[in-house]
C-alpha positions as semicolon CSV with decimal commas, in nm:
position;residue;x (nm);y (nm);z (nm)
1;X;8,687;8,427;9,933
2;X;8,625;8,670;9,648
3;X;8,389;8,968;9,658
4;X;8,414;9,034;9,285
5;X;8,629;8,893;9,009
6;X;8,914;9,139;9,081
7;X;8,872;9,191;9,456
8;X;8,947;8,962;9,746
9;X;8,940;8,960;10,123
10;X;9,270;8,996;10,300
11;X;9,386;8,985;10,662
12;X;9,654;9,198;10,821
13;X;9,789;9,350;11,138
14;X;9,874;9,713;11,209
15;X;10,077;9,871;11,489
16;X;10,066;10,243;11,562
17;X;10,202;10,479;11,822
18;X;10,003;10,802;11,857
19;X;10,070;11,101;12,081
20;X;9,814;11,363;12,176
21;X;9,929;11,704;12,046
22;X;9,616;11,904;12,130
23;X;9,270;11,811;12,254
24;X;9,161;11,740;11,894
25;X;9,485;11,633;11,717
26;X;9,700;11,319;11,749
27;X;10,020;11,251;11,553
28;X;10,209;10,926;11,531
29;X;10,374;10,655;11,324
30;X;10,283;10,302;11,223
31;X;10,358;9,987;11,028
32;X;10,117;9,746;10,856
33;X;10,170;9,382;10,766
34;X;9,925;9,216;10,523
35;X;9,881;8,884;10,348
36;X;10,051;8,992;10,024
37;X;9,935;9,076;9,674
38;X;9,845;8,796;9,438
39;X;9,889;8,783;9,064
40;X;9,658;8,608;8,819
41;X;9,761;8,334;8,581
42;X;9,657;8,314;8,216
43;X;9,320;8,157;8,315
44;X;9,238;8,439;8,560
45;X;9,300;8,243;8,882
46;X;9,494;8,390;9,174
47;X;9,840;8,228;9,208
48;X;9,924;8,330;9,562
49;X;10,136;8,620;9,682
50;X;10,396;8,746;9,433
51;X;10,510;9,022;9,666
52;X;10,439;9,161;10,011
53;X;10,391;9,533;10,077
54;X;10,481;9,651;10,430
55;X;10,404;10,024;10,467
56;X;10,583;10,241;10,721
57;X;10,396;10,570;10,768
58;X;10,322;10,882;10,967
59;X;9,965;10,931;11,084
60;X;9,756;11,235;11,173
61;X;9,417;11,213;11,340
62;X;9,159;11,488;11,396
63;X;8,911;11,398;11,673
64;X;8,560;11,539;11,693
65;X;8,461;11,644;12,044
66;X;8,097;11,531;12,040
67;X;8,043;11,175;12,156
68;X;7,767;10,921;12,107
69;X;7,735;10,637;12,358
70;X;8,094;10,698;12,469
71;X;8,240;10,689;12,116
72;X;8,400;10,990;11,946
73;X;8,439;11,023;11,570
74;X;8,764;11,105;11,391
75;X;8,921;11,161;11,051
76;X;9,262;11,004;10,990
77;X;9,528;11,043;10,722
78;X;9,848;10,846;10,658
79;X;10,152;10,912;10,438
80;X;10,468;10,705;10,414
81;X;10,678;10,458;10,218
82;X;10,591;10,099;10,116
83;X;10,865;9,842;10,174
84;X;10,829;9,567;9,913
85;X;10,942;9,207;9,957
86;X;10,946;8,995;9,640
87;X;10,899;8,620;9,609
88;X;11,232;8,463;9,503
89;X;11,073;8,306;9,195
90;X;10,913;8,635;9,082
91;X;11,020;8,779;8,747
92;X;10,883;9,127;8,824
93;X;11,089;9,398;8,992
94;X;10,905;9,657;9,202
95;X;11,011;9,974;9,379
96;X;10,796;10,155;9,634
97;X;10,711;10,521;9,569
98;X;10,453;10,627;9,830
99;X;10,189;10,502;10,072
100;X;9,883;10,725;10,120
101;X;9,548;10,682;10,291
102;X;9,247;10,847;10,449
103;X;8,980;10,711;10,681
104;X;8,697;10,786;10,921
105;X;8,615;10,605;11,239
106;X;8,496;10,604;11,598
107;X;8,680;10,516;11,916
108;X;8,654;10,520;12,291
109;X;8,946;10,476;12,528
110;X;8,980;10,102;12,454
111;X;8,831;10,013;12,113
112;X;8,816;10,155;11,758
113;X;8,626;10,089;11,437
114;X;8,737;10,251;11,110
115;X;8,670;10,252;10,736
116;X;8,963;10,366;10,522
117;X;9,103;10,377;10,171
118;X;9,478;10,321;10,142
119;X;9,710;10,288;9,844
120;X;10,071;10,174;9,797
121;X;10,207;10,337;9,480
122;X;10,486;10,137;9,314
123;X;10,708;10,148;9,007
124;X;10,733;9,825;8,805
125;X;11,093;9,833;8,680
126;X;11,061;9,564;8,412
127;X;10,818;9,763;8,199
128;X;10,877;10,104;8,364
129;X;10,513;10,174;8,450
130;X;10,351;10,292;8,771
131;X;10,108;10,065;8,958
132;X;9,923;10,084;9,283
133;X;9,782;9,846;9,539
134;X;9,467;10,023;9,653
135;X;9,217;9,885;9,899
136;X;8,916;9,978;10,106
137;X;8,953;9,850;10,459
138;X;8,732;9,791;10,758
139;X;8,949;9,801;11,068
140;X;8,876;9,715;11,425
141;X;9,131;9,753;11,696
142;X;9,223;9,778;12,059
143;X;9,384;10,084;12,216
144;X;9,656;10,025;12,476
């Protein structure tokens, strides 16, 4: 399902471990697995995943103390490294440079809802240019 000509919906799963440092600050680490990044053919149609980006990152979260209906707001930032897995038939060579992101959300002790912008910055070795895989995400999750 496409939102615009160059954007598409994507599914993924994310695992994080966070530890409370102070009443307002959590630090942790995580990994994200998505559906892959598709290329377009000469007619402009998506071909299916050419490569898969699996970011491994550190995460910092600042929690606001005021709550509304049991939910507290937060601001979250991530920084890490994108692992890249290429399709065997791919002619492009990629190297991960950095994974960065920022988001805002709300959570209670069991559930979270977040909007974030995250980007995997990569170097395309064949033509020696820099590219990125940026996306806006709406996340929902369960807290264990």
